[in-house]
VMD Tcl script that builds the backbone (N, CA, C; Angstrom):
set m [mol new atoms 213]
animate dup $m
set s [atomselect $m all]
$s set {name element resname resid chain x y z} {
  {N N UNK 1 A 126.130 98.615 108.592}
  {CA C UNK 1 A 124.991 98.776 107.711}
  {C C UNK 1 A 125.495 99.403 106.410}
  {N N UNK 2 A 125.007 98.886 105.314}
  {CA C UNK 2 A 125.439 99.401 104.014}
  {C C UNK 2 A 124.882 100.803 103.771}
  {N N UNK 3 A 125.460 101.470 102.812}
  {CA C UNK 3 A 125.009 102.813 102.462}
  {C C UNK 3 A 123.541 102.801 102.047}
  {N N UNK 4 A 123.140 101.767 101.314}
  {CA C UNK 4 A 121.753 101.677 100.850}
  {C C UNK 4 A 120.782 101.515 102.020}
  {N N UNK 5 A 121.157 100.685 102.992}
  {CA C UNK 5 A 120.294 100.515 104.158}
  {C C UNK 5 A 120.245 101.799 104.983}
  {N N UNK 6 A 121.381 102.493 105.087}
  {CA C UNK 6 A 121.402 103.759 105.815}
  {C C UNK 6 A 120.498 104.787 105.138}
  {N N UNK 7 A 120.532 104.831 103.813}
  {CA C UNK 7 A 119.664 105.761 103.088}
  {C C UNK 7 A 118.193 105.390 103.261}
  {N N UNK 8 A 117.894 104.105 103.241}
  {CA C UNK 8 A 116.514 103.665 103.450}
  {C C UNK 8 A 116.051 104.032 104.856}
  {N N UNK 9 A 116.920 103.857 105.842}
  {CA C UNK 9 A 116.563 104.214 107.214}
  {C C UNK 9 A 116.337 105.721 107.340}
  {N N UNK 10 A 117.155 106.509 106.669}
  {CA C UNK 10 A 116.979 107.966 106.704}
  {C C UNK 10 A 115.631 108.363 106.102}
  {N N UNK 11 A 115.252 107.726 105.008}
  {CA C UNK 11 A 113.946 108.010 104.399}
  {C C UNK 11 A 112.805 107.592 105.319}
  {N N UNK 12 A 112.983 106.468 106.004}
  {CA C UNK 12 A 111.950 106.051 106.953}
  {C C UNK 12 A 111.826 107.055 108.093}
  {N N UNK 13 A 112.950 107.608 108.547}
  {CA C UNK 13 A 112.888 108.616 109.608}
  {C C UNK 13 A 112.119 109.855 109.130}
  {N N UNK 14 A 112.297 110.228 107.875}
  {CA C UNK 14 A 111.528 111.341 107.325}
  {C C UNK 14 A 110.040 110.977 107.286}
  {N N UNK 15 A 109.748 109.725 106.969}
  {CA C UNK 15 A 108.353 109.264 106.959}
  {C C UNK 15 A 107.745 109.347 108.352}
  {N N UNK 16 A 108.547 109.054 109.365}
  {CA C UNK 16 A 108.072 109.161 110.745}
  {C C UNK 16 A 107.648 110.597 111.020}
  {N N UNK 17 A 108.505 111.555 110.665}
  {CA C UNK 17 A 108.193 112.964 110.902}
  {C C UNK 17 A 106.913 113.376 110.175}
  {N N UNK 18 A 106.808 112.979 108.929}
  {CA C UNK 18 A 105.627 113.323 108.133}
  {C C UNK 18 A 104.374 112.684 108.717}
  {N N UNK 19 A 104.473 111.415 109.067}
  {CA C UNK 19 A 103.324 110.708 109.638}
  {C C UNK 19 A 102.850 111.389 110.916}
  {N N UNK 20 A 103.785 111.722 111.797}
  {CA C UNK 20 A 103.419 112.351 113.062}
  {C C UNK 20 A 102.753 113.714 112.834}
  {N N UNK 21 A 103.270 114.468 111.890}
  {CA C UNK 21 A 102.752 115.811 111.621}
  {C C UNK 21 A 101.379 115.759 110.932}
  {N N UNK 22 A 101.272 114.917 109.905}
  {CA C UNK 22 A 100.065 114.927 109.087}
  {C C UNK 22 A 98.897 114.136 109.681}
  {N N UNK 23 A 99.183 113.223 110.584}
  {CA C UNK 23 A 98.099 112.394 111.126}
  {C C UNK 23 A 97.866 112.598 112.616}
  {N N UNK 24 A 98.430 113.657 113.172}
  {CA C UNK 24 A 98.296 113.899 114.610}
  {C C UNK 24 A 96.832 113.984 115.060}
  {N N UNK 25 A 95.966 114.491 114.198}
  {CA C UNK 25 A 94.556 114.656 114.560}
  {C C UNK 25 A 93.728 113.380 114.358}
  {N N UNK 26 A 94.308 112.387 113.705}
  {CA C UNK 26 A 93.590 111.148 113.401}
  {C C UNK 26 A 94.352 109.965 113.997}
  {N N UNK 27 A 94.028 109.596 115.234}
  {CA C UNK 27 A 94.772 108.546 115.929}
  {C C UNK 27 A 94.872 107.221 115.173}
  {N N UNK 28 A 93.810 106.812 114.491}
  {CA C UNK 28 A 93.884 105.526 113.789}
  {C C UNK 28 A 94.857 105.607 112.614}
  {N N UNK 29 A 94.858 106.713 111.896}
  {CA C UNK 29 A 95.813 106.885 110.799}
  {C C UNK 29 A 97.232 106.995 111.332}
  {N N UNK 30 A 97.396 107.670 112.452}
  {CA C UNK 30 A 98.710 107.814 113.071}
  {C C UNK 30 A 99.254 106.449 113.462}
  {N N UNK 31 A 98.403 105.641 114.070}
  {CA C UNK 31 A 98.816 104.300 114.489}
  {C C UNK 31 A 99.146 103.423 113.291}
  {N N UNK 32 A 98.317 103.475 112.262}
  {CA C UNK 32 A 98.584 102.686 111.050}
  {C C UNK 32 A 99.919 103.071 110.428}
  {N N UNK 33 A 100.197 104.360 110.373}
  {CA C UNK 33 A 101.469 104.820 109.831}
  {C C UNK 33 A 102.631 104.346 110.673}
  {N N UNK 34 A 102.496 104.416 111.982}
  {CA C UNK 34 A 103.559 103.944 112.884}
  {C C UNK 34 A 103.815 102.455 112.689}
  {N N UNK 35 A 102.741 101.682 112.579}
  {CA C UNK 35 A 102.902 100.238 112.394}
  {C C UNK 35 A 103.582 99.917 111.067}
  {N N UNK 36 A 103.189 100.624 110.017}
  {CA C UNK 36 A 103.803 100.404 108.701}
  {C C UNK 36 A 105.297 100.734 108.742}
  {N N UNK 37 A 105.630 101.854 109.355}
  {CA C UNK 37 A 107.028 102.267 109.449}
  {C C UNK 37 A 107.814 101.287 110.317}
  {N N UNK 38 A 107.220 100.818 111.396}
  {CA C UNK 38 A 107.897 99.839 112.255}
  {C C UNK 38 A 108.202 98.559 111.481}
  {N N UNK 39 A 107.255 98.101 110.650}
  {CA C UNK 39 A 107.501 96.906 109.826}
  {C C UNK 39 A 108.671 97.132 108.874}
  {N N UNK 40 A 108.738 98.326 108.306}
  {CA C UNK 40 A 109.829 98.621 107.381}
  {C C UNK 40 A 111.176 98.656 108.103}
  {N N UNK 41 A 111.212 99.216 109.320}
  {CA C UNK 41 A 112.448 99.200 110.097}
  {C C UNK 41 A 112.837 97.765 110.464}
  {N N UNK 42 A 111.857 96.932 110.778}
  {CA C UNK 42 A 112.141 95.529 111.085}
  {C C UNK 42 A 112.718 94.815 109.868}
  {N N UNK 43 A 112.196 95.139 108.694}
  {CA C UNK 43 A 112.732 94.563 107.461}
  {C C UNK 43 A 114.182 94.981 107.263}
  {N N UNK 44 A 114.478 96.265 107.466}
  {CA C UNK 44 A 115.859 96.732 107.347}
  {C C UNK 44 A 116.769 96.033 108.356}
  {N N UNK 45 A 116.273 95.857 109.575}
  {CA C UNK 45 A 117.069 95.189 110.607}
  {C C UNK 45 A 117.380 93.751 110.208}
  {N N UNK 46 A 116.391 93.061 109.665}
  {CA C UNK 46 A 116.608 91.678 109.226}
  {C C UNK 46 A 117.661 91.622 108.122}
  {N N UNK 47 A 117.528 92.503 107.146}
  {CA C UNK 47 A 118.490 92.540 106.045}
  {C C UNK 47 A 119.881 92.855 106.575}
  {N N UNK 48 A 119.964 93.802 107.498}
  {CA C UNK 48 A 121.252 94.181 108.075}
  {C C UNK 48 A 121.916 93.007 108.790}
  {N N UNK 49 A 121.112 92.128 109.373}
  {CA C UNK 49 A 121.636 90.951 110.085}
  {C C UNK 49 A 121.835 89.752 109.158}
  {N N UNK 50 A 121.549 89.939 107.884}
  {CA C UNK 50 A 121.728 88.853 106.929}
  {C C UNK 50 A 120.594 87.851 106.921}
  {N N UNK 51 A 119.447 88.258 107.407}
  {CA C UNK 51 A 118.279 87.379 107.457}
  {C C UNK 51 A 117.312 87.729 106.348}
  {N N UNK 52 A 116.513 86.756 105.980}
  {CA C UNK 52 A 115.474 86.983 104.985}
  {C C UNK 52 A 114.267 87.591 105.695}
  {N N UNK 53 A 113.828 88.771 105.290}
  {CA C UNK 53 A 112.671 89.399 105.947}
  {C C UNK 53 A 111.428 88.513 105.879}
  {N N UNK 54 A 110.578 88.647 106.884}
  {CA C UNK 54 A 109.390 87.801 107.019}
  {C C UNK 54 A 108.488 87.836 105.792}
  {N N UNK 55 A 108.245 89.021 105.230}
  {CA C UNK 55 A 107.352 89.117 104.072}
  {C C UNK 55 A 107.910 88.358 102.872}
  {N N UNK 56 A 109.213 88.450 102.662}
  {CA C UNK 56 A 109.834 87.749 101.534}
  {C C UNK 56 A 109.784 86.240 101.778}
  {N N UNK 57 A 110.026 85.826 103.017}
  {CA C UNK 57 A 109.951 84.406 103.363}
  {C C UNK 57 A 108.546 83.878 103.094}
  {N N UNK 58 A 107.530 84.644 103.493}
  {CA C UNK 58 A 106.144 84.230 103.263}
  {C C UNK 58 A 105.853 84.106 101.770}
  {N N UNK 59 A 106.356 85.049 100.978}
  {CA C UNK 59 A 106.156 84.989 99.524}
  {C C UNK 59 A 106.804 83.741 98.927}
  {N N UNK 60 A 107.991 83.420 99.384}
  {CA C UNK 60 A 108.697 82.237 98.877}
  {C C UNK 60 A 107.946 80.964 99.251}
  {N N UNK 61 A 107.528 80.871 100.509}
  {CA C UNK 61 A 106.784 79.686 100.955}
  {C C UNK 61 A 105.474 79.539 100.194}
  {N N UNK 62 A 104.803 80.649 99.943}
  {CA C UNK 62 A 103.549 80.623 99.202}
  {C C UNK 62 A 103.794 80.115 97.773}
  {N N UNK 63 A 104.857 80.603 97.161}
  {CA C UNK 63 A 105.176 80.191 95.786}
  {C C UNK 63 A 105.493 78.701 95.728}
  {N N UNK 64 A 106.219 78.220 96.732}
  {CA C UNK 64 A 106.568 76.795 96.764}
  {C C UNK 64 A 105.323 75.944 96.959}
  {N N UNK 65 A 104.461 76.328 97.888}
  {CA C UNK 65 A 103.277 75.524 98.163}
  {C C UNK 65 A 102.264 75.584 97.012}
  {N N UNK 66 A 102.162 76.741 96.355}
  {CA C UNK 66 A 101.241 76.844 95.218}
  {C C UNK 66 A 101.707 75.987 94.049}
  {N N UNK 67 A 103.012 75.900 93.885}
  {CA C UNK 67 A 103.548 75.095 92.809}
  {C C UNK 67 A 103.416 73.603 93.148}
  {N N UNK 68 A 103.327 73.306 94.440}
  {CA C UNK 68 A 103.118 71.931 94.866}
  {C C UNK 68 A 104.349 71.045 94.688}
  {N N UNK 69 A 105.516 71.656 94.655}
  {CA C UNK 69 A 106.741 70.874 94.547}
  {C C UNK 69 A 107.021 70.350 93.157}
  {N N UNK 70 A 106.203 70.724 92.180}
  {CA C UNK 70 A 106.440 70.268 90.795}
  {C C UNK 70 A 107.509 71.119 90.151}
  {N N UNK 71 A 108.259 70.512 89.258}
  {CA C UNK 71 A 109.266 71.281 88.534}
  {C C UNK 71 A 108.856 71.489 87.096}
}
mol reanalyze $m
mol bondsrecalc $m
mol representation Tube
mol addrep $m
């Protein structure tokens, strides 16, 4: 994993701690934070494996279909 991905993962781990501490009393907020952080870790994992993350792939496909194949 590159230094940049390692730093991003470290920041996400800090976000986990903050989310758990600040939203412990609000289960729905806690769950939303966990899901958001999990998506970000999945994105890092995809990048680390040399794959295009799902959100970026969706954006590219949307741009292609909206343009309708015209140049």
